[in-house]
C-alpha positions, -999 to +999 in steps of 0.1 A: +015+365-336+034+395-322+013+418-344-018+405-327-004+409-293+002+446-300-033+451-314-049+434-284-028+453-259-035+487-275-072+479-277-072+471-240-054+504-234-080+523-254-108+506-235-092+514-201-086+550-210-121+553-223-136+541-191-113+565-173-135+594-185-164+580-165-141+572-135-130+608-134-165+621-136-175+599-106-144+608-086-152+645-091-182+640-068-157+633-039-125+650-048-112+682-065-096+678-099-062+685-084-066+659-057-076+633-083-045+641-104-021+639-074-038+607-062-037+588-095-001+598-103+010+589-067-006+555-070+010+550-104+045+561-092+043+538-062+032+508-081+058+513-109+086+517-083+074+486-064+072+464-095+104+477-113+125+486-082+155+469-097+156+495-125+156+525-102+194+524-096+201+523-133+181+553-144+204+576-163+207+614-161+193+615-197+163+595-187+157+617-157+157+649-178+135+634-206+112+617-182+107+649-163+098+667-195+072+641-203+059+643-167+054+680-171+034+676-203+015+647-188+004+667-158-006+697-178-026+676-202-044+657-175-051+689-155-068+705-184-087+673-191-099+668-156-108+704-149-125+706-183-146+676-173-163+697-146-179+719-173-186+695-201-198+659-206-175+628-205-183+619-241-174+653-255-143+654-232-133+620-246-138+630-283-120+663-280-091+646-263-088+623-293-079+653-316-043+650-303-037+624-329-043+649-356-023+677-339+009+657-336+020+661-373+017+699-369+041+698-340+066+680-362+061+707-389+067+735-364+097+720-346+114+699-373+100+715-404+085+682-415+063+686-446+025+680-443+009+661-471-026+667-484-041+639-463-028+655-431-041+689-440-076+676-450-077+655-419-068+684-397-095+706-411-120+678-410-112+673-373-116+709-365-150+709-382-159+678-362-149+696-330-172+725-340-202+702-347-196+683-315-188+711-290-199+745-301-231+759-286-242+779-316-263+803-295-239+808-266-204+803-281-177+779-270-182+761-237-152+766-213-151+729-206-149+722-244-121+747-247-101+732-218-106+697-233-092+709-266-062+725-249-057+692-231-055+675-266-027+699-275-009+689-242-013+652-250-001+658-286+032+672-272+034+643-248+029+617-276+054+635-299+082+637-274+076+602-261+082+589-296+114+609-297+127+600-263+118+563-264+143+557-293+173+560-270+159+555-235+143+526-216+105+530-219+100+517-183+125+542-169+108+570-188+074+559-174+087+558-138+103+592-140+074+609-157+050+595-131+072+606-103+074+641-118+037+643-123+032+632-087+055+659-074+038+686-093+004+673-083+012+672-046+027+707-047-004+721-064-027+704-039-007+719-010-006+754-025-043+753-030-049+741+005-069+710-006-054+687+021-087+673+033-091+639+018-124+619+020-124+581+022-159+576+009-161+542-008-174+554-042-149+582-046-120+561-033-128+532-056-129+555-086-095+571-077-080+536-072-093+526-106-078+557-122-045+551-105-041+513-110-058+508-144-059+542-163-025+553-151-002+523-142-015+494-164-026+515-194+007+533-198+027+501-195+004+483-220+009+511-245+046+511-242+050+473-245+024+469-272+038+495-295+069+472-299+047+448-319+027+471-342+032+499-366+028+535-355-001+541-379-022+511-366-013+520-330-026+556-335-058+544-350-065+518-322-056+543-295-079+569-310-108+546-302-103+557-266-128+585-274-154+560-287-151+539-256-154+570-235-187+578-251-199+542-248-191+540-211-207+574-204-239+564-222-241+530-205-229+539-170-239+576-166-271+574-188-259+602-210-281+608-240-264+602-274-276+630-297-274+632-335-251+662-333-228+643-310-228+613-333-220+634-364-192+652-347-177+620-334-178+604-368-161+634-384-133+634-358-127+596-361-127+600-399-101+627-397-079+606-375-081+576-398-075+598-429-045+616-415-029+584-401-036+558-429-037+582-460-062+557-474-035+532-482-059+504-475-081+516-505-050+518-527-040+482-519-076+470-525-079+487-558-044+477-570-040+441-559-005+426-563+000+404-593+007+367-588+036+356-610 
């Protein structure tokens, strides 16, 4: 049953993150991208500290350093994603962000000299082609929002990669608290330096910000951490990659965005690349070579 708890938890995480694309789009009508980041991380840090206050005194120096590194990657990735959303659509932003799953193996290759197999190479090129179909404006070149969203995927890839490294020796909750606190600090400094200190309390914008802080930041990250204890990394990556699918679904339903054929083809290619690189088609091998019954 633990396996199913993991699958359900990660699916809920993907759905929450997918809806967050729409939440960010709505919040941008009331706040600047940097105000949104500072606000959502502040809410997340406060809630995590309030719930897990007993853990605060036991956070090690190692967890502080590693959590800070994760917090820096987290802020950079979210900043690129949120700013990019100003210039592109929520569905394209969501799908481009999902490319991080394919980028992760290349980080392992560059840093730890881990070999890439043929499935990872094909998956990477397939994902890049999907990004081109989904995002490129053939007559006007690459949209700046699409480019920022793709850079955001690189940031999230580094965050995912180092999270998997650090969580082996550190308490996941401690890492989550420190990275949220770090992202909050960076976010508040950026807001102050930009002089964006005026904060509106309009109900629509405030509701969206609270949703991002409570659900997309606090609950989703805790769900991901806990759920991955009950499921394999491959299945976890596939389930979390559906975040982009949910982002498109919510943007179409809630924002009345038009789903075009080009968008659909690009989305299918990217999801196919993610599944190929993560599963290596093992499910087909098992199906074509069933185990013998003695």
